[in-house]
C-alpha positions in Angstrom: 45.3 33.0 -75.1 46.4 32.7 -71.4 44.1 36.2 -70.3 41.4 34.2 -71.8 41.7 31.3 -69.8 40.6 32.2 -66.6 36.9 33.1 -68.0 37.2 30.0 -70.1 37.0 28.1 -67.3 34.4 30.3 -65.3 32.1 29.7 -68.5 32.6 25.8 -68.1 32.1 25.6 -64.5 28.9 27.5 -65.0 27.6 25.4 -67.4 28.6 22.1 -65.0 26.6 23.5 -62.3 23.2 23.8 -63.7 20.6 22.2 -61.4 19.1 18.7 -62.7 15.4 18.6 -63.2 13.7 15.6 -61.4 10.5 14.2 -63.2 8.1 12.8 -60.6 5.2 10.2 -61.1 2.6 9.1 -58.8 3.1 4.9 -58.1 0.0 3.3 -59.1 -2.0 1.8 -55.7 -1.5 -1.4 -55.1 -4.5 -4.0 -54.5 -5.6 -3.2 -51.2 -5.9 -6.7 -48.7 -9.6 -6.2 -47.4 -11.9 -5.0 -50.4 -15.2 -2.7 -49.8 -17.8 -5.8 -49.9 -19.0 -6.4 -54.0 -22.6 -5.0 -54.8 -24.9 -6.7 -57.3 -25.0 -5.0 -60.6 -23.8 -1.8 -59.5 -23.4 1.9 -61.2 -20.4 2.7 -62.6 -19.0 5.8 -61.1 -17.7 8.5 -63.7 -15.0 10.5 -61.7 -15.9 13.5 -63.1 -13.2 15.8 -61.7 -10.3 16.2 -59.7 -9.4 20.0 -59.1 -6.8 21.7 -57.0 -5.7 24.9 -56.3 -3.4 27.2 -57.9 -0.5 26.7 -55.5 -0.8 23.0 -56.5 -1.9 23.0 -60.2 2.0 24.2 -61.6 4.5 21.6 -62.4 6.3 22.3 -59.2 6.0 19.8 -56.1 5.0 22.0 -52.8 6.7 21.8 -49.8 5.6 23.8 -46.6 8.1 25.4 -44.8 6.4 26.8 -42.3 3.2 27.3 -41.2 2.4 30.4 -43.3 4.7 29.7 -46.1 5.2 27.4 -49.2 7.8 26.7 -51.6 7.0 25.3 -55.1 10.1 23.5 -56.0 11.4 24.5 -59.5 13.7 21.7 -60.0 11.5 18.6 -58.8 8.4 18.5 -61.2 5.5 16.5 -61.5 5.8 14.5 -64.6 2.1 15.4 -65.6 -0.4 17.7 -64.4 -1.2 16.8 -60.7 -4.5 17.3 -61.2 -4.3 14.1 -63.8 -2.7 11.8 -62.2 -4.5 12.3 -59.4 -7.2 11.6 -61.3 -5.4 8.4 -62.9 -4.6 7.0 -59.7 -8.0 7.5 -58.2 -9.6 5.1 -60.9 -6.9 2.5 -60.2 -7.3 2.6 -56.6 -11.4 2.7 -56.5 -11.1 -0.1 -58.9 -8.8 -2.3 -56.9 -11.0 -1.2 -53.9 -14.4 -2.0 -55.8 -13.9 -5.5 -57.5 -17.1 -5.5 -59.9 -17.5 -2.0 -60.4 -16.6 -0.1 -63.1 -14.7 3.6 -62.3 -13.8 5.9 -65.0 -12.8 9.0 -65.7 -14.6 9.1 -69.2 -18.7 9.6 -68.8 -20.2 5.9 -68.7 -23.4 6.2 -70.5 -26.6 7.5 -68.8 -27.2 5.7 -65.9 -24.0 6.2 -63.2 -22.6 7.8 -60.1 -20.4 10.8 -60.1 -17.7 11.5 -58.2 -16.2 15.1 -57.6 -12.8 15.8 -55.6 -11.3 19.0 -54.2 -7.7 18.3 -53.0 -7.0 21.8 -51.4 -3.3 20.1 -50.0 -1.1 17.6 -51.1 2.2 18.5 -50.0 5.0 17.3 -47.9 5.9 19.6 -44.8 8.6 21.0 -42.5 8.0 18.5 -40.0 8.4 15.4 -42.1 4.9 15.0 -42.5 3.1 14.8 -46.0 -0.7 16.8 -46.2 -3.4 15.5 -48.3 -6.7 17.6 -47.5 -10.0 18.1 -49.1 -13.3 17.2 -50.2 -15.2 14.8 -52.4 -18.6 14.9 -53.0 -20.7 11.6 -54.8 -23.9 11.9 -56.7 -25.8 8.6 -56.3 -29.6 8.4 -57.6 -30.3 12.1 -57.4 -28.6 12.2 -53.7 -25.7 14.3 -52.9 -23.2 13.3 -50.5 -20.6 15.0 -49.3 -17.5 14.2 -46.8 -14.2 15.8 -45.9 -10.3 14.3 -45.7 -7.6 15.4 -44.1 -4.8 13.5 -43.6 -1.4 13.9 -42.2 1.2 11.1 -42.5 5.5 10.7 -41.4 7.7 10.3 -44.2 9.7 7.1 -43.6 12.8 9.1 -45.5 13.8 12.9 -46.5 13.7 13.4 -49.9 11.1 14.7 -53.1 10.6 10.7 -53.5 9.9 9.2 -50.4 7.8 12.1 -49.8 5.9 11.6 -53.3 5.8 7.6 -52.0 4.1 9.0 -49.1 1.9 11.9 -50.7 0.5 8.1 -52.9 0.1 6.0 -50.0 -1.7 8.7 -48.5 -3.9 8.9 -51.6 -4.3 5.7 -51.9 -5.5 5.4 -48.5 -8.3 8.1 -49.2 -9.3 5.9 -52.1 -10.3 3.4 -49.6 -12.2 5.4 -47.4 -14.3 6.5 -50.2 -15.0 2.9 -51.5 -16.0 2.1 -48.4 -18.0 5.0 -47.9 -19.6 4.3 -51.4 -20.2 1.3 -50.5 -22.1 2.4 -47.1 -23.8 4.7 -49.4 -25.0 2.3 -51.6 -26.6 -0.2 -49.4 -28.9 2.7 -47.6 
């Protein structure tokens, strides 16, 4: 029995040292203090698609460790696919920023504006910043408007929790910029 004891201790310690998986979900945006002006009888906005590149499409939260190196976490994962989370929170954030305008991730009849978003960066960085970048296109009355976005925001604390909160905050800021642009397009 004694000769098996070291192996038993080793096996038990290996089981107890397994890494814990942590799941992250973007928090819902908070209502904005200054909303874009309301529009009389506005067309609804259909968010047709939010796309992300392959390196962001997996389950792992992404962290940039140098100017050329990205690490995809294996124990810090998105609770649901990132493109779905970005689309769902965009619906919430635009709904908050554009009161009286219907925003949906599903088609809304024959008359609607169509929004497509291509996210190229949504990750933390080695210098304590988060990066949110990409472009959006809005089709309104046969006209297509395209705009790039590129945000870099400082994390308030270290760690994945702070990184995800800061990413969500930046995504909300971009939604507010979109809302302002949509109101200007609608009023022209």
